[in-house]
Structures are given as structure tokens and as C-alpha cells.
C-alpha positions, -999 to 999 in steps of 0.1 A, spaced: 176 -78 -136 154 -94 -110 128 -66 -113 127 -71 -150 123 -108 -147 94 -104 -124 78 -80 -148 82 -103 -179 68 -133 -158 38 -111 -146 31 -101 -181 21 -136 -190 -4 -141 -162 -15 -104 -155 -45 -97 -177 -58 -116 -207 -70 -83 -224 -34 -69 -223 -20 -93 -247 -45 -119 -260 -55 -103 -295 -19 -93 -299 -6 -130 -294 -30 -142 -322 -19 -115 -345 18 -123 -339 12 -159 -343 -5 -155 -377 21 -132 -392 51 -154 -380 44 -176 -410 62 -151 -432 87 -163 -458 123 -165 -443 136 -155 -478 123 -120 -472 136 -117 -436 162 -90 -431 188 -99 -405 205 -67 -389 229 -62 -361 226 -38 -332 254 -30 -308 233 -26 -275 205 -44 -257 171 -27 -260 158 -22 -225 123 -11 -232 97 -7 -258 79 22 -241 82 51 -263 78 75 -235 108 58 -214 132 45 -239 163 69 -244 189 49 -263 190 54 -301 189 17 -307 157 13 -288 141 44 -304 149 29 -338 134 -3 -328 102 11 -314 98 32 -347 97 0 -368 63 -8 -351 49 25 -341 40 55 -363 36 91 -349 20 119 -366 48 125 -389 77 102 -400 111 107 -418 112 106 -456 142 89 -472 161 123 -476 154 131 -441 126 155 -446 93 153 -425 62 138 -442 28 127 -427 24 94 -410 -8 90 -389 -16 127 -397 -44 129 -425 -42 167 -425 -29 197 -404 -38 232 -400 -18 259 -381 -33 291 -366 -19 324 -381 0 331 -348 16 296 -349 4 286 -314 -23 261 -324 -21 230 -344 -50 208 -354 -42 174 -368 -68 149 -382 -58 112 -377 -61 89 -405 -93 68 -408 -73 38 -419 -50 37 -390 -55 8 -366 -37 -8 -336 -27 -44 -341 -55 -55 -317 -81 -39 -341 -87 -8 -321 -86 25 -343 -59 49 -336 -75 79 -320 -67 116 -310 -70 105 -272 -41 79 -279 -18 109 -286 -33 129 -257 -24 98 -234 10 93 -247 20 130 -244 7 132 -210 27 102 -199 57 120 -214 49 149 -190 39 130 -161 64 136 -131 56 99 -119 69 85 -153 100 108 -150 106 106 -187 141 117 -196 127 131 -228 102 152 -209 121 182 -219 110 175 -255 76 189 -245 90 218 -227 123 232 -238 120 219 -275 82 216 -282 70 243 -260 39 226 -253 14 249 -233 16 243 -195 43 215 -200 66 232 -176 40 234 -148 26 199 -155 61 183 -154 69 201 -121 35 188 -105 20 223 -103 -7 215 -127 -26 182 -135 -20 162 -167 -52 174 -184 -38 209 -183 -12 199 -208 -19 218 -241 -30 187 -260 -67 176 -263 -90 154 -283 -117 176 -299 -131 144 -311 -120 108 -319 -100 117 -349 -91 155 -342 -61 164 -321 -54 199 -309 -20 211 -297 -14 245 -281 23 259 -278 36 286 -255 56 302 -284 57 295 -321 83 266 -328 95 267 -365 107 231 -365 76 216 -344 65 193 -373 101 177 -374 99 165 -337 67 147 -342 85 118 -356 104 113 -324 90 85 -301 84 107 -272 55 119 -293 41 87 -303 7 75 -293 -2 49 -267 -35 31 -266 -49 42 -232 -72 11 -226 -45 -14 -234 -19 5 -213 -42 5 -183 -49 -34 -187 -11 -41 -190 1 -18 -160 37 -21 -152 43 -48 -176 37 -26 -205 65 -27 -230 83 -58 -216 71 -84 -241 54 -89 -275 20 -94 -258 24 -59 -239 29 -37 -268 6 -27 -296 17 -18 -331 1 6 -355 33 8 -379 50 -13 -405 58 -43 -383 46 -60 -352 69 -74 -324 71 -111 -326 100 -119 -303 113 -96 -275 124 -97 -238 143 -67 -222 180 -71 -227 175 -101 -250 202 -107 -277 177 -117 -304 147 -99 -313 122 -101 -342 94 -81 -358 71 -93 -386 52 -74 -413 19 -58 -402 -5 -69 -429 -31 -44 -416 -8 -14 -417 -23 15 -438 10 16 -458 15 -21 -460 20 -22 -498 52 -2 -493 67 -29 -470 84 -55 -490 101 -76 -463 82 -102 -442 103 -100 -411 131 -81 -395 155 -98 -372 178 -80 -347 209 -95 -333 227 -78 -305 265 -81 -310 290 -60 -292 322 -74 -308 330 -62 -344 349 -93 -351 320 -114 -343 297 -92 -363 318 -95 -394 322 -133 -391 284 -136 -387 279 -114 -419 304 -133 -439 289 -166 -429 255 -153 -442 238 -150 -408 233 -112 -412 224 -88 -440 235 -56 -423 262 -50 -395 282 -22 -381 321 -27 -379 349 -7 -363 387 -11 -356 408 -36 -374 377 -52 -391 373 -19 -412 407 -24 -426 399 -61 -437 369 -50 -458 371 -13 -468 376 -22 -505 347 -46 -506 318 -33 -527 293 -40 -499 312 -17 -475 296 16 -467 302 44 -444 273 68 -433 271 96 -409 254 89 -376 252 123 -360 264 110 -328 290 129 -307 312 109 -282 325 128 -253 335 124 -217 312 139 -189 330 150 -158 309 148 -127 313 184 -115 289 180 -86 303 149 -71 340 151 -75 354 183 -59 386 178 -79 367 179 -114 349 210 -101 382 226 -108 380 243 -144 418 241 -147 419 204 -141 391 198 -164 410 219 -190 441 198 -186 423 167 -192 407 178 -225 440 192 -238 455 158 -228 435 138 -252 448 130 -287 416 127 -307 431 121 -341 450 89 -326 416 77 -314 397 79 -347 427 68 -369 443 39 -346 412 28 -327 378 34 -340 390 34 -377 352 36 -390 352 69 -405 346 89 -376 363 122 -373 379 139 -344 359 167 -328 365 195 -304 330 208 -306 298 209 -286 276 204 -316 286 182 -344 284 190 -380 264 179 -410 229 178 -393 217 213 -384 216 239 -410 201 274 -411 177 288 -440 207 297 -460 219 262 -459 249 269 -438 261 241 -413 262 251 -378 295 236 -372 320 242 -400 353 231 -383 360 203 -361 384 224 -338 369 259 -341 385 273 -309 420 255 -304 427 278 -276 396 261 -257 398 226 -268 425 208 -289 450 180 -285 480 200 -269 502 183 -243 519 217 -234 487 234 -226 475 204 -207 506 206 -185 502 243 -180 467 239 -168 476 209 -147 501 229 -128 475 256 -121 450 229 -109 476 213 -85 484 248 -72 446 257 -65 437 222 -52 468 218 -30 475 184 -42 498 165 -69 479 133 -74 444 125 -87 424 94 -92 393 91 -114 370 63 -123 359 63 -160 328 43 -166 325 27 -200 300 5 -221 310 -32 -223 313 -30 -261 347 -41 -274 353 -9 -292 344 14 -264 366 -5 -242 395 0 -266 387 36 -268 387 40 -231 420 20 -227 436 46 -251 421 75 -232 435 62 -199 471 58 -215 468 94 -231 458 111 -199 482 93 -175 512 97 -198 505 133 -204 495 144 -167 520 127 -143 501 120 -111 466 114 -127 453 78 -125 422 68 -145 407 36 -135 383 19 -161 349 4 -149 333 -16 -176 297 -21 -173 265 -28 -195 252 3 -212 220 1 -190 240 2 -157 263 31 -172 231 51 -179 218 45 -143 251 55 -128 251 86 -148 215 93 -138 221 87 -101 254 108 -102 273 78 -91 305 83 -113 336 106 -118 339 105 -155 317 87 -181 324 79 -218 291 87 -234 275 98 -266 246 120 -278 227 119 -310 205 147 -324 168 141 -318 158 168 -343 177 191 -369 186 220 -347 216 228 -325 194 230 -295 192 193 -292 228 194 -280 227 229 -263 196 221 -244 211 194 -225 234 216 -204 210 241 -188 207 240 -151 187 211 -138 182 194 -173 178 156 -169 207 149 -194 230 174 -176 247 145 -158 277 165 -147 253 190 -130 270 220 -143 253 253 -139 259 287 -155 234 314 -153 247 333 -184 245 300 -205 210 295 -190 200 330 -201 211 325 -238 193 293 -241 161 307 -226 162 336 -249 166 312 -279 137 290 -269 109 313 -254 126 348 -255 128 375 -282 154 356 -300 132 325 -307 115 345 -334 147 361 -350 164 331 -368 197 350 -377 201 363 -340 193 331 -326 217 311 -346 244 336 -336 236 333 -298 236 295 -300 271 297 -314 281 318 -283 264 290 -262 285 264 -278 315 284 -272 308 285 -235 305 248 -232 341 244 -245 354 273 -226 340 257 -193 350 222 -203 315 210 -195 323 180 -216 356 166 -230 345 161 -267 363 131 -286 349 124 -320 319 126 -343 309 91 -350 304 75 -385 290 40 -390 312 18 -410 287 -9 -423 284 -41 -445 253 -46 -463 245 -73 -486 242 -62 -524 206 -77 -525 194 -53 -499 181 -20 -510 160 7 -495 174 10 -460 174 47 -449 203 61 -429 198 91 -409 220 113 -388 189 126 -369 166 110 -344 160 75 -361 194 59 -370 180 35 -396 146 32 -412 135 -2 -427 100 4 -440 111 8 -475 137 -19 -473 138 -47 -499 157 -80 -500 160 -97 -535 
């Protein structure tokens, strides 16, 4: 927090060129009519507005409010052009050429250029930035030379992205990627104005004056970890005619009861609720449930904790969990129990078949079964030569996740006599920092799909991936994923689909994660609010087409 405070203070005096024009623009548009202000709730703080650094789904949603990439999500979730005016693809699928819109401008008046994309993508690949989404350029996007650039073996300008002229961007791939266009609406691939960034330096993304907009809104009020944030309509946006609201206010609330009270008192137009609050309003015509795509699970730290490195102990823990009780008695928001590595309802093959069709596809590997839990626990005790175990479970400081964690603790301790689970509640930012540094035993966490392919989950658990926080490693698994991304199977859709199913089964067999439930969002939305797009992939909510009568 001290470091963030210094950065925010520094941004005010650093360089006039970093925020001067942006401040003038923000002040001008803050005169918007309050009657067209949409007030929405978010459950966690937004720590950064840097598109190549932000990782949480809430932060990515917020950034997408004021920044466009080459593509964007349509209301039905399909991919459509945003800053891309035209696109051509070589016959071999390895070279993409994009023309940037002539009417696309940053909020300081600069035109959006091809070099803005080059700079943004190079930042994502820069080992000094250490972006947690750098793998979107390598394992997912297959950008030419991305692996060696991220490893520091090649300079940044060797990355397969270049500006042929001010408005022409060329991208080269290592292998054809069938879903390439659909990842370009993800913030990692957003542009960054090079000159503006260099003037801001380390303060970039820490205040309204240290970010630029090229999208539907402009950041008006923001500080890292603030509880109130505001965006206002960007009148110079190329698609401004579609934007019907004048301002978008975010309020960070971690308590479902408080969220509902604020909504009922008229302070909020859209909120997420859970637990007992759902029971109170489930018959209200303004109540709705939407799929979010997030999978909640427990990550065991296999590298740090020698006990958790024991497979039978991990299996005992996963069989001790009563997932139905969690969703029915605690979460209550429409979420469904899940013993899967990849959730359902977001990834489909060419025949329209869902990758995951059952929530417990392999009950012999993952299910709620106290008898199996006891059997595996006895094996683990014999192998480890001990009868008692103590683990710390780190959990976010939201009320609902604390409630979930408390029930998990009770389930494990009552099923496995000799196991103690100590809960350590902390802000999400700290929980993520602890996971990245490996300073945890067990972590209650979630992952949402960044693009509509099972690899958005399966790619996390290859050896050395930045999101493989438990540091599990399996050569056979790595080989399957490599074959599906850069190998022969990458161009054989049916065989690739089958191989990914094999990989998903390995995750359950090895108890790499202890799956819990697939999240749904129970919401209250005012009847005079229309046009909010809810998505299970990448961007949780999109407000560009929202209206408020």
C-alpha cells in the first residue's frame, strides 16, 4: 500500500505531459446528466488499469470500458471488429494484416496507430514487465518468437508484430490458430500509446491522469484499491452514437447484504448477491441469474508442502468435500457443483458439442464420497508416517468466500480426523501475491475463461506456467498440451478435442486442483436498465450498449 500511495502521489507531479490533456477532457465530460448514470456493484477492488498487468476479471472488465482492441465482443458473444477497419489473412494462416480505423483517437487527441499495438504487445512479452498473461502470446496466440522474447533470448522487436505504416499492423504466428480473432478482444492485446506511457513511467495506470481512453468511456475517478470509481462517456469515441449512458459508477462491496440494501435504497442499478439474500429476492421480477464461466477450486501447493505432494492425501481432501452442500446451503446463487477441470457452457466444438457435459464425469477420480476420502487418507498416513496434518487455507475477504471457506474447513475436519484447516482471510490482492510467491498451503481461488476454448484452463497447468501456482509437473500432460497447441493435433480439430479431454482427466486423476463449483451470478437489475451484455468468456459485463430510461 505504501508503494501504491507513493506512485499515486508521484503521478500528480511527475510530468505535465502525462495527464494534462486527459484532465481537461475528464473535467469537461464530468458535466454529464446524473439521470443517465448507471451505478453498478463490483465485489473486489481494481488494483491496476494497466491492460498488460491487470489479471482479475473485474479489473479487465473495467479496462474494457475505456479501451478498445482490434476486436470486441458482440452481444451474443461472437467476435466483431472494434479498432480494426479491415483484416486479411495469408493462405497458410500465419500472417494477419490489420488496418486501424481512421476515426480512432486517444482521449488526448492522438490517433490510434499500429505502433500502439506493437508497443502494447511488446510490453506483454517483456520479461521485465513479467505479465501473468504473457502466455496469451505464446501458448495461446502463438505469436512468432514470443517464447524466446519472453525468455529474454531475443529482443522485444523480434516479436512477430510490426507496424508497416501508421495504420497497418502485421502479425506473424508460429502455427495457425483457429480462434486467433477471438482472443484479440482480451485486454492483454490492447494498444498502449507509447509516448504517453513513457511520459508517465511507473505511474502509468494509477490515476485518471495516467491512462488514456480510446473506448466508450473515459476514467473520471480512480485510485488503486478505491471503493468508488467512475467513468464518463467519451464524446469523441468513434461509436459514441451507440453509447446511451453518460456515466458509469462502480461501487466496491464485498457483503451481499450491504449490496442488496444499497440496491433497494436506490443507490445501485445492478448488483450481485449470494447466500441468504438470494432467498429474499428470487421471486422479484428484477432478479436474474447469469452464467459467469468461473470455476472455483482449491489449489494445493505441491512444491512447498511435502504432505500435499502426496497424491493420496490430495485425493482424500477432494473426496471429503460436499460440493452440493456448498452451492445449495452457502452460495445459493445458481452456481452448480463441479468435479471438473474445465467448466461447461462456454467451449463448443464445430458440431456444437459442449466440452464438458457432466459435472461429475469421473466419480472414481473426483466426487463427494466420505468413504473414499477415508480410504485415501489411510493410505496417505501410512505413506507419510504420520496421523495428523495442519494446513492453512488462504481465502479472499469477501463475506461469501469466508462462508464457503468455513464450510470447507468443517467438511474436511469432520471427514478426516487428524486434519486441521486454519483459515487465513486476506484481501484478494494479497491472496494473489501469496499464490504467486508460493507462500501458501491451500488457496481458495477461481479462474474464468479468457477465450472460448478448453485450453484457457488446461494451459494453466503445464510445467512452469505463471498460473500453475501449485507447481505441479507432469511430462505426459505437458506433451498433450504441446501437441494440441503447436504439434500435429493443433490442425486436427477432432483429435485435438479428444486429446484435451484426456488432459482434463489427468488433472482430476492427479488432484492438481480440488474443484468446487461453477459460478453463476445472481443479480438484481433495475427494470429501467437494458442492454447490459453478460458473458461467460473474457469480459464479465459489457456496458457499451446499456440504456437507463
